[in-house]
C-alpha positions, 0 to 999 in steps of 0.5 A: 499500499503506498500511503500518504500522509499530509503531515506525518511530522507530529503527534497523531500524523506521526503515529500513522505514519510510523504504524503503517510503516510497520505494517510494511507500507510505502509512506510519504510524509508531505509536510513543511517540516518545522514539527519535527521529522518522519518516523524512521522508513517514511519518506518525506516530501517537503510541501506547503499548504498555504502557497498556491502551488504548494502541493506541486512536489507530489505532482505525478504521484499516485496513492492508495490511500491519502490522509488528511489531518488539517483544520483548515478548509482552504488547505483541504479543499486544494488537497481534494482538488489536487489529489483526489483523482490520483488516490484511490482512497481518502481519510480525513480525521475530524473531530467531535467539536462538529457536534453542536450538542455537547450535553446530550448523552449517547448520541450517534454520529448519523444522528447527532446534530452539527455546527454549520459550516464556515462559509466558502470565503473561509480559509482557515480556522480560528479557535472560535471556528474550529468545529464549524471549520472541521465541518466544512472540511468534511463536506469538501472531502465528500461522503465517498471517503472515511471521516474520522471525527476523533475526541480527546487524543493523548498518548506519546509525543502529544504536544498539548499537555491536555492529558499529560498535566495530570500524571505530571502533577499527581506524580506531586502528590499533595492537594490537587485542585480538580475540576467540577464533579467526581462523577462527571464523564470524560472520554479519551482515546490513545493515539496508538490505538487511533492510528491503528484504525486509521491505517487498518481503514485505509487497508480494508478502504473503510467509508463512512463517518464515525467517532473515534473515542474511548469508553466513558469514564468518571472523572474520579476514575481517571484520576484515581487512575492516573494516581495508581499509575505514578504510584502516588498519594493525592487528595483531590479538591474538586471545585465547581466551574463558577469558581474556576472561572471566577478565579481566572482559570481558563477552559483545558487546563495545565499550561493553557491556564496557567502563567508559564512562560512556554508554550504548551509542547515546551511546558510539557517537553521540559517536564517530562524531561525533569521527571525522566531526570528524577528516574535517571537519578535515583533508578535502575531503569534502562534509559530505553525504559525511562523514555517510554514511561515518559511518553517519548517515542524512543531512546534517541527521541529522548536523548535529542530532546533532553540535549536541546533543553537541558544540554546534556544526554541521558546517559551522561546525566546519569553518569554524572549523578552517580559519581 
């Protein structure tokens, strides 16, 4: 299978590329190359989807499947126009944010009400138009495709900190401020499971619109599971939404609602590396196991990040702490 991933150098796109390579596919990752590198085994093609001829480096190539994760309607429309006739199957990763009713439990993809799409004059999404813009992208792709409406994605190389904040915070123990009620339901999906399913959909030419979320669990179950995983002891201090908003705590959590002076990606990477250094200094785990435990995709990935952020390699840090 020849698979084109429009992206493929960060988080979900990179996970899809890595899994497809492991399955023996011929994978092309087409991106600007500023968010990261394509995984080993994939071919990288430099493109710029914001330019009129940005997809020209892919001219003449044909693919069994194309995966697009963009949130920008202009980019998706251009990709469909330039590549759809050269691809046997199309996959678009959308979002559950296309749904307009966020309160009713038990809705289904084929019947749940949707946001109206942004107009054809809108090429780029904003935070306020994210859901409608993704809906516009779905319509640009058309019905004869696999449209995957993902929920909150977590797992290795997550640049947002939306999930990672919690195990990192709980690892410190003590009193932990948590939102709303213990019985509130939460859902997420592991990026590796989602990537696996998307590659399966590409190989089987699956068509249709599906939600991609894990089972609903209570917020308390989620927090206790994280607490047990990091072997910590915490006291959860539940606070209602009105109180949190009055204190200036924004939606999402961690670095998005704190003044850290860092982007979410930089903050989360630094915190992971700090926790990795604790394990390197106090434990006897092999470096590769420390890397995987901290959410890095490999020992080499953590080594590169630690050199860039901390100025030394994991091996050098462990040796300095032992001496």
